[in-house]
C-alpha positions as CSV (number, residue, x, y, z in Angstrom):
1,X,102.5,81.7,98.3
2,X,105.7,79.8,97.8
3,X,103.9,77.2,95.7
4,X,102.4,80.1,93.6
5,X,105.8,81.7,93.0
6,X,107.4,78.4,91.9
7,X,104.5,76.7,90.1
8,X,102.7,79.7,88.5
9,X,104.9,82.8,88.4
10,X,108.3,81.2,87.7
11,X,106.7,78.7,85.2
12,X,105.0,81.6,83.4
13,X,108.2,83.7,83.2
14,X,110.2,80.7,81.9
15,X,107.6,80.0,79.2
16,X,107.5,83.6,78.2
17,X,111.3,83.7,78.0
18,X,111.4,80.6,75.8
19,X,108.7,82.0,73.5
20,X,110.4,85.3,73.1
21,X,114.0,84.1,73.1
22,X,114.6,86.1,76.3
23,X,117.8,85.0,78.2
24,X,117.6,83.6,81.7
25,X,120.7,82.9,83.7
26,X,121.0,82.8,87.5
27,X,118.7,85.8,87.8
28,X,120.1,86.6,91.3
29,X,120.2,90.3,92.3
30,X,123.2,89.4,94.4
31,X,125.2,88.4,91.4
32,X,126.0,91.9,89.9
33,X,127.1,93.2,93.3
34,X,129.0,90.0,94.1
35,X,130.9,89.9,90.8
36,X,131.7,93.6,90.9
37,X,133.0,93.2,94.5
38,X,135.1,90.2,93.5
39,X,136.6,91.9,90.5
40,X,137.4,95.0,92.5
41,X,138.9,93.2,95.5
42,X,140.7,90.4,93.8
43,X,141.6,91.8,90.4
44,X,141.5,95.6,91.0
45,X,139.1,96.1,88.2
46,X,136.5,99.0,88.1
47,X,133.1,97.4,88.9
48,X,131.3,100.2,87.1
49,X,133.2,99.6,83.9
50,X,131.5,98.3,80.7
51,X,133.7,95.2,80.6
52,X,132.6,94.1,84.1
53,X,129.0,94.9,83.1
54,X,129.2,92.5,80.2
55,X,130.6,89.8,82.5
56,X,127.7,90.4,84.9
57,X,125.2,90.0,82.1
58,X,126.8,86.8,81.0
59,X,126.2,85.3,84.4
60,X,122.9,87.0,85.3
61,X,121.1,86.5,82.0
62,X,123.2,83.6,80.6
63,X,124.7,85.8,77.8
64,X,125.6,89.4,77.0
65,X,122.6,91.5,76.1
66,X,122.4,92.6,72.5
67,X,120.7,95.9,71.5
68,X,119.8,94.4,68.1
69,X,117.5,91.9,69.9
70,X,114.2,93.7,70.6
71,X,113.1,91.1,73.2
72,X,116.2,91.3,75.3
73,X,115.7,92.8,78.8
74,X,116.4,96.6,79.1
75,X,117.9,96.3,82.6
76,X,121.7,96.2,82.0
77,X,122.4,94.8,85.5
78,X,125.3,97.1,86.0
79,X,127.0,97.6,89.4
80,X,124.7,100.5,90.5
81,X,125.6,100.4,94.2
82,X,128.0,102.5,96.4
83,X,131.4,100.9,96.1
84,X,131.7,100.2,99.8
85,X,129.1,97.4,99.4
86,X,132.2,95.4,98.4
87,X,133.4,95.5,102.1
88,X,130.1,93.8,103.2
89,X,130.5,91.1,100.4
90,X,134.3,90.6,100.9
91,X,134.0,87.4,102.9
92,X,132.2,85.7,100.0
93,X,134.2,86.8,96.9
94,X,136.5,83.8,96.9
95,X,133.5,81.4,97.1
96,X,131.9,79.9,94.0
97,X,128.8,82.0,93.4
98,X,126.3,79.1,93.9
99,X,127.7,78.6,97.4
100,X,127.4,82.4,98.1
101,X,123.9,82.4,96.6
102,X,122.7,79.5,98.8
103,X,124.2,81.1,101.9
104,X,122.5,84.4,101.3
105,X,119.2,82.7,100.6
106,X,119.1,81.3,104.1
107,X,120.8,84.3,105.6
108,X,118.1,86.6,104.3
109,X,115.3,84.2,105.4
110,X,116.8,84.2,108.9
111,X,117.3,88.0,109.0
112,X,113.7,88.5,107.8
113,X,112.3,86.4,110.6
114,X,114.7,88.1,113.1
115,X,113.5,91.5,112.0
116,X,110.0,90.7,113.2
117,X,111.4,90.1,116.7
118,X,113.5,93.3,116.5
119,X,110.6,95.4,115.4
120,X,108.4,94.1,118.2
121,X,111.0,94.9,120.8
122,X,111.7,98.3,119.3
123,X,108.0,99.1,119.4
124,X,107.7,97.8,122.9
125,X,104.8,95.5,121.8
126,X,104.5,92.3,123.9
127,X,102.5,89.6,122.2
128,X,101.9,85.9,122.8
129,X,104.1,83.1,121.3
130,X,101.3,82.1,119.0
131,X,100.9,85.7,117.8
132,X,104.7,85.9,117.3
133,X,104.6,82.7,115.2
134,X,101.8,84.1,113.1
135,X,103.7,87.4,112.4
136,X,106.8,85.5,111.4
137,X,104.9,83.1,109.2
138,X,103.0,85.8,107.4
139,X,106.2,87.9,107.0
140,X,108.1,85.0,105.5
141,X,105.2,84.0,103.2
142,X,104.3,87.4,101.9
143,X,105.4,88.0,98.3
144,X,107.8,90.9,99.0
145,X,109.8,88.6,101.4
146,X,109.7,85.7,99.0
147,X,110.8,87.8,96.1
148,X,113.7,89.3,98.1
149,X,114.8,86.0,99.4
150,X,114.7,84.2,96.0
151,X,116.5,87.0,94.3
152,X,119.0,87.5,97.2
153,X,118.1,91.2,97.0
154,X,120.2,93.4,99.3
155,X,117.1,95.3,100.3
156,X,116.5,92.4,102.7
157,X,119.8,93.1,104.4
158,X,119.0,96.8,104.6
159,X,115.6,96.1,106.1
160,X,117.2,94.0,108.8
161,X,119.8,96.7,109.5
162,X,117.1,99.3,109.9
163,X,115.2,97.1,112.3
164,X,118.4,96.4,114.3
165,X,119.2,100.1,114.4
166,X,115.8,100.9,115.9
167,X,116.1,98.1,118.4
168,X,119.4,99.6,119.5
169,X,117.9,103.1,119.6
170,X,115.0,101.9,121.8
171,X,117.7,100.7,124.2
172,X,119.6,104.0,124.0
173,X,122.6,102.4,122.4
174,X,123.2,105.4,120.2
175,X,126.6,104.5,118.8
176,X,125.4,101.2,117.6
177,X,122.3,102.9,116.1
178,X,124.4,105.2,114.0
179,X,126.8,102.5,112.8
180,X,123.9,100.2,111.6
181,X,122.2,103.1,109.8
182,X,125.4,104.0,108.1
183,X,125.8,100.4,106.8
184,X,122.3,100.6,105.5
185,X,123.3,103.4,103.1
186,X,124.3,100.7,100.6
187,X,120.7,101.5,99.5
188,X,120.7,105.3,100.0
189,X,117.2,105.7,98.6
190,X,115.8,103.6,101.4
191,X,117.6,105.3,104.2
192,X,117.4,109.0,103.3
193,X,114.2,109.8,105.1
194,X,114.9,107.7,108.2
195,X,118.2,109.6,108.5
196,X,116.3,112.9,108.1
197,X,114.0,111.7,110.9
198,X,117.0,110.9,113.1
199,X,118.7,114.3,112.5
200,X,115.5,116.1,113.6
201,X,114.8,113.8,116.6
202,X,118.4,114.1,117.9
203,X,118.0,117.8,118.1
204,X,115.2,117.3,120.7
205,X,117.9,116.3,123.2
206,X,121.3,117.0,121.6
207,X,123.3,116.4,124.7
208,X,122.0,112.9,125.2
209,X,121.4,111.7,121.6
210,X,124.2,113.3,119.6
211,X,126.2,110.1,119.7
212,X,123.7,108.5,117.3
213,X,124.3,111.2,114.7
214,X,128.1,111.4,115.2
215,X,128.5,107.6,114.9
216,X,126.4,107.6,111.7
217,X,128.4,110.5,110.2
218,X,131.8,109.0,111.2
219,X,130.9,105.5,110.0
220,X,129.6,106.8,106.7
221,X,132.7,109.0,106.3
222,X,135.0,106.0,106.9
223,X,133.0,103.9,104.3
224,X,133.2,106.7,101.7
225,X,136.9,107.3,102.3
226,X,137.8,103.6,102.3
227,X,135.9,103.3,99.0
228,X,137.8,106.3,97.6
229,X,141.1,104.6,98.5
230,X,139.9,101.4,96.9
231,X,138.5,103.0,93.8
232,X,139.4,106.8,93.4
233,X,136.5,108.8,91.8
234,X,133.9,106.1,92.6
235,X,131.2,108.7,93.7
236,X,131.1,110.2,90.2
237,X,130.9,106.7,88.6
238,X,128.2,105.6,91.1
239,X,126.0,108.7,90.3
240,X,126.4,108.1,86.6
241,X,125.6,104.4,87.0
242,X,122.5,105.3,89.1
243,X,121.2,107.7,86.5
244,X,121.8,105.1,83.7
245,X,119.9,102.6,85.8
246,X,116.8,104.7,86.0
247,X,117.0,105.4,82.3
248,X,117.3,101.9,81.0
249,X,114.9,100.4,83.5
250,X,112.3,103.1,82.8
251,X,112.4,103.8,86.5
252,X,112.4,107.2,88.2
253,X,108.7,106.8,89.0
254,X,107.3,106.4,92.5
255,X,104.0,104.8,93.5
256,X,102.5,108.3,93.7
257,X,103.8,109.2,90.2
258,X,101.9,106.2,88.9
259,X,98.8,106.8,90.9
260,X,98.6,110.6,90.4
261,X,100.6,111.4,87.2
262,X,104.3,112.4,87.5
263,X,103.6,116.1,88.3
264,X,100.9,115.3,90.9
265,X,103.1,112.5,92.4
266,X,106.0,114.9,92.8
267,X,103.9,117.6,94.4
268,X,102.3,115.1,96.9
269,X,105.8,113.5,97.5
270,X,107.2,117.0,98.5
271,X,104.2,117.6,100.7
272,X,104.6,114.2,102.5
273,X,108.3,114.9,103.1
274,X,107.3,118.2,104.5
275,X,104.7,116.5,106.7
276,X,107.4,114.1,108.0
277,X,109.7,116.9,108.8
278,X,107.0,118.8,110.6
279,X,105.6,115.9,112.7
280,X,109.2,114.8,113.6
281,X,110.0,118.3,114.7
282,X,106.8,118.3,116.9
283,X,107.8,115.0,118.4
284,X,111.5,115.6,118.6
285,X,111.5,115.6,122.4
286,X,109.6,112.3,122.5
287,X,111.2,109.5,124.5
288,X,112.4,106.5,122.6
289,X,109.8,104.3,124.5
290,X,106.9,106.6,123.6
291,X,104.3,105.6,121.0
292,X,104.8,109.1,119.4
293,X,108.4,108.2,118.8
294,X,107.5,104.8,117.4
295,X,104.8,106.2,115.1
296,X,107.0,108.9,113.7
297,X,109.7,106.5,112.7
298,X,107.2,104.1,111.1
299,X,105.9,107.1,109.2
300,X,109.3,107.8,107.8
301,X,109.5,104.3,106.3
302,X,105.9,104.4,105.0
303,X,106.6,107.8,103.3
304,X,109.8,106.4,101.9
305,X,107.9,103.6,100.1
306,X,105.5,106.2,98.7
307,X,108.1,108.6,97.3
308,X,111.1,106.7,96.2
309,X,111.4,106.4,92.4
310,X,110.8,102.7,92.3
311,X,108.1,100.3,93.3
312,X,109.8,96.8,93.6
313,X,107.6,94.7,95.9
314,X,110.6,93.5,98.1
315,X,111.0,97.0,99.4
316,X,107.6,96.7,101.1
317,X,109.2,94.9,104.0
318,X,109.9,98.3,105.3
319,X,106.2,98.7,105.9
320,X,106.4,96.0,108.7
321,X,106.7,98.5,111.6
322,X,103.8,100.6,110.2
323,X,101.6,97.5,110.1
324,X,102.6,96.6,113.6
325,X,101.7,100.2,114.8
326,X,98.3,99.9,113.0
327,X,97.6,96.4,114.3
328,X,98.3,97.4,117.9
329,X,95.6,100.0,117.6
330,X,93.2,98.3,115.2
331,X,90.4,97.9,117.7
332,X,90.4,101.6,118.5
333,X,90.6,102.4,114.8
334,X,87.7,100.1,114.0
335,X,85.5,101.7,116.7
336,X,86.4,105.3,116.0
337,X,84.2,106.2,113.0
338,X,83.2,105.1,109.5
339,X,86.2,106.6,107.8
340,X,88.7,104.8,110.0
341,X,86.7,101.6,109.6
342,X,86.8,102.0,105.8
343,X,90.6,102.6,105.9
344,X,91.1,99.5,108.0
345,X,89.0,97.4,105.7
346,X,90.7,98.4,102.4
347,X,94.2,98.1,104.0
348,X,93.4,94.6,105.2
349,X,92.0,93.7,101.8
350,X,95.1,95.1,100.0
351,X,97.5,93.3,102.3
352,X,95.7,89.9,102.5
353,X,94.6,89.8,98.8
354,X,98.0,88.4,97.8
355,X,97.5,85.2,99.8
356,X,93.9,84.7,98.7
357,X,94.7,85.1,95.1
358,X,97.8,82.9,95.3
359,X,95.8,80.1,97.0
360,X,93.1,80.3,94.3
361,X,95.7,79.9,91.6
362,X,97.5,77.0,93.3
363,X,94.2,75.2,93.9
364,X,93.2,75.9,90.2
365,X,96.3,73.9,89.2
366,X,94.5,70.8,90.5
367,X,91.7,71.2,87.9
368,X,93.0,73.3,85.0
369,X,96.1,73.0,82.7
370,X,99.1,75.0,84.0
371,X,99.1,77.1,80.8
372,X,95.5,78.3,81.6
373,X,96.3,79.1,85.2
374,X,99.5,81.0,84.2
375,X,97.4,83.5,82.2
376,X,96.2,84.8,85.6
377,X,99.8,85.0,87.0
378,X,99.4,88.7,87.9
379,X,96.3,88.3,90.0
380,X,98.1,88.5,93.4
381,X,99.8,91.8,92.3
382,X,96.6,93.8,91.6
383,X,96.6,95.7,95.0
384,X,100.5,96.0,95.2
385,X,100.4,99.7,94.2
386,X,97.7,100.4,96.7
387,X,99.5,98.8,99.7
388,X,102.0,101.6,100.4
389,X,99.3,104.3,100.0
390,X,96.6,102.6,102.1
391,X,99.0,101.8,104.9
392,X,100.3,105.4,104.9
393,X,96.8,106.8,104.9
394,X,95.8,104.6,107.8
395,X,99.0,105.3,109.7
396,X,98.4,109.1,109.4
397,X,94.9,108.4,110.8
398,X,96.3,106.6,113.9
399,X,98.1,109.6,115.2
400,X,95.3,110.9,117.4
401,X,94.7,107.5,118.9
402,X,98.4,107.1,119.7
403,X,98.6,110.6,121.2
404,X,95.8,109.6,123.5
405,X,97.7,106.5,124.5
406,X,100.8,108.6,125.2
407,X,98.7,110.9,127.4
408,X,97.3,107.9,129.3
409,X,100.8,106.6,129.8
410,X,102.1,109.9,131.1
411,X,99.0,110.2,133.4
412,X,99.5,106.7,134.7
413,X,103.2,107.4,135.3
414,X,102.3,110.6,137.1
415,X,99.7,108.9,139.3
416,X,102.1,106.1,140.1
417,X,104.8,108.6,141.1
418,X,102.4,110.3,143.5
419,X,101.4,107.1,145.1
420,X,105.0,106.1,145.5
421,X,105.8,109.5,146.9
């Protein structure tokens, strides 16, 4: 997959850029946030301002974009993040950007590998060292991870923060859980539904769990207030910048909008959010070690990927806990009935097709000219829209199996208590 990205995909994009006079600079998603943070913290300039945006474009693309050039990218690469992301980037703003870029490349690779361990512990799934190595290898070699690492996309950091927060929650460290989730709000669209899930789950045992919600609220309030001190009125500028981002990137469409038309996608999205609220309310008293608890949080992330108004592949790392929940019960799912077997098969095909296609293209480079192979550059992406939908459908199908496991665990616990008594 790494060979495919470098030898086929990047080569194709470079050739297309040359042919269409399209600019290519550092192309690091970290750069707009890093430059905006640097200008704010060191020179007290507004990172949302047009002057800073032009400087970002000069570094990101290699020159300022010109509306008169029809082949120029539409993405303006403005600073479309909450201003308090500057606090997280503060240790790097005095570094030369190539140094910060290299540091974040390896940091995000390490965090992605660590998130596999964190999710396994959070889900209480014990596997062999060989199986662990396979999970880490597949995670680091999937296209979403490679894209996020190569672009130094902050979604990688957010995914690791969410994994760490659930690891803390599974160990009843409620204060740490809230702090980590608050830090993850640098990508608010990715964290909104997990926070909704947390609010409902906390109500199941308010006296014990309220610290998770309070620590989240207090940490977020501190971040927002500190940002207001640093840049008064930043919330309005952030909202305007986010609206402009969706406009000039042609965004605002979710996976469901693309699959079902915008109206149908919005209706189904609303229904899925309602389903999440309902099942979370039903399982609000579930212990943090129960499979019902683990399933419901994995569901919140899977629904997030289906309903957020963007479908960048790097966000699909948030599907990792859902894949683990499914993998843990895959034998039962395969044996259950024809429908569950079909869902397992199409989900496996959608997930693994990227490696099969990438391998075919890399092998083809040995026999065909690179220009010929590059014409099929999009082959590994064919099922990318299907992945969030098939995983979500299969995850919904696993609930009865997991409820049965929870009942077995409770029965075993009850029998053990009687014997001990």
